[in-house]
N, C-alpha and C positions, 0 to 999 in steps of 0.2 A: 605541371602536375594537374591532373584532372580533379575537379571538385565533385564529380559524380561518385556516389557510394553504392555498392551493391549490398542490400540488406537481405540477409538470409533469414528464413523462417526461424523463429524462436531466438533470434539474436537480441531483439529488443524485449523489454518487459511486456508481458501480457497485461491487459486492462480488464479488471473485474469490477463491474458497476453494480453495486448493491443498493445504492441510493444516490440521487443527484440533486435533491432539493436545496442543499446548502453549498453547492460546488460552483466555482466560477467558470464561466464559458471560456475565458482566456486560458486558464490552467488546463481545462479539458482539451483545448486545441493543442497545447504543448504536449500533453500525454499521448495524443493521437498522431503527432508529427511523423513518426516512422512506421505507421500502419501496423500497430500491434494486433495480436489476436484479441478480439473483443468478446467478453462473456458478460451477458446481462441476465437479469432475473425476469420472471414473468412480469413483475411490477415495474421494472425500469426499462424494459424493452421499448415501450411506446415512446418514452422521452428520448431515449438514445436514437431511435429511428427518426423522430421529429427533427433532430439535429443533422440528419442526413448521414449518420454514421453507419457503416457496414457492420452488422452483428454476425459473429461467427457461431456463437453458442448461446442457447437460452437454458438456464438451469430452472427446472420446475418438476413438480410431481403431477401437474395437471396437464390436460390436453391443451395444446397451444396452436392457435391459427397463426401461421407465419406472416409477419409484416413484410418480409423480404424473401427473395429466393435464396436457396443454399444455406439456410440457417439449420444448424444441427441442434437436436434436443439432448440435454444432459439431465437425466433423472437424478434427483437428490437422494432418493431412497430415505433411509432413516437419518441421514446426515443433515446438518444445517446447509443452507445454500452455499455459504462460504466454504464449509468443509468439503462439500462435493466438488466445487470448482478447484479448490487447492489440491485435493487428491488427484484430480485429472491433470493439473499442471505439473505436479511433482512426478506422477507416473509417466508423463510424456516429456520429461526432461527439460521443462522450461526453467531457465536459471533465475527468473525474477518475475514479479507481478506488482503492478500498481493497483491499489484497491480504493475505490471511492465508496464511502458509506455515510448514511445519515445517522445510523445507530451503531455505536461502537461496542462490540462484544469481544474483548481481547481473548477470552477463552476459545473463541472460534479459530484463533490464529496461533495459539501457543504451541500446538503440536507440529506446526509447520515452520517455526522460526529458525530451526537449524537445517531445514530441507530445501528452502527456496528463499531468495532475497525478497522480503516483504517491505512495501511502503504503503501505509494506510493513510488516506486523506479523509479527515473528519473535522467538521466545524472549524475551518480555517487553520487546521493544524496538520502537520506531516508527522506521522508516527511510524517508528521502525524499531526493530530489535537490534541491540548492540551486545557485544561480548566484552568481557573485562579487558582493559587496555585500550578501549576505543578512544580515539581522539579525532577532532574535527576543527577546522578553522572557521571562526565566526567573528564578526565585528563586535566591538564592545557594546554592552547593554542588551544583547540578545537574551531572551528567556528560554531556558531548557527545563522541561518538566520530566521527572522520572515517574512512570506510571505504576511503580511499586516501590517499596522501601527495601532496598537490597542490604544484605549482611555485609559488614565491614566495608562500607562505602568510603572511598577516598576520591577526592576531586582535585583537579588542577585547573587554574584559570577560571574558576567559578566561585561565586559568592552566594550563599543561601539567602533567599528573600522570603520564603515561606517553607512549610514542610514539603519536601520533594520538588520545590521550585528553586531554580538557580538562575543567576544572571552572569553573563560573561564579563570578566573584569577588565579586559583589554582586547584590542584587535589581535587576533592570534588563535592559537590552538587551545582548546579545553580538552580535558581528559577525564575518564571515569575508570576506576578500579573497584571491583566488588567481588563477592564470593558466591556466585551462582552462575548457571550456564549462560543466561542472557537476561537482558532487561529491556523493556520497551521504553523509549524516550519520545517526547513530543517537542516539536518546535513550531512556532507560528510561521505561517506562509503569507 
């Protein structure tokens, strides 16, 4: 059996770089492993380019002098930079996106939580939306934070340690049940 894999366009999550100041080089390398579509902002493009990363799109409302050839410009218009990029990805049927940001504005991602698989990397945390009935295997002692206080919350395999912060009680699955369409949760990376 061959170990070679054919990667088709849009099969891997796109990478949206909104900020890189607090992100590990090692994790960035992992996110780039399968050559995703890379979208940067006017502000992050120079840093992304300095890492030798090929940029596919720049989101900006300003004129932009390209650092690389073949970069396409994505005007944000009246949207935030995140909203403009996510609208593009959803419209072009991308199934998933990894987002790196230094400034977390969950409101920018709320409208897209049910349209594209989102994973947001912010301050050594991995943040993503889950629906009721969500379960995931984690080792004992891991911290899970709920980024809102959902109605009728029921947990399994978790012990409350602070408001909206829980710790896994054992190696195994934890679960969340709640009464709303989705909930953003955060885990340390």
